C-alpha positions, 0 to 999 in steps of 0.5 A: 674317372666320370665320378672325379668330374664332380669331385670339386662340386662335392667338396664345395657342397660338403663345406656347407655347415647347413643341411638340409640346403636349398640348392639351385640346379641349372642346365642348358639343353637343346630343345629336341629329342625329349631332352627337357622331359628327360631332365625333368624326370631326373630332378627332385619331385619337390623342386620348383622348376622354371624354363627359359627358351632362346629366342629361336627355341633351339635351347632351353635353360632349366632351373630347379630349386629344391631342398636337398639333404646332403651333397651326395643327393646333389651330385647324383642328380647332376651326374645323371642329367650330365649324361644326357647328350648335349646338356650343359651343367652350370 
């Protein structure tokens, strides 16, 4: 059932005719419990990561732009990050 959550994402990505593809991951997480570090560890090592904090520093928006080889790689990263408590996948 959990895998079905990203079925639409996989379908849209597979429609792309150009691989490898530069993909932008976007997540919002509470700024606590090491969430930012957990997410960073799951993102592609070759990606360019940027952070934007809310004014009260309670949440962090994390963006990572990376060249991905196929839809499965993108869905795998998104699924793993989505399992972290409190993370919003955009």
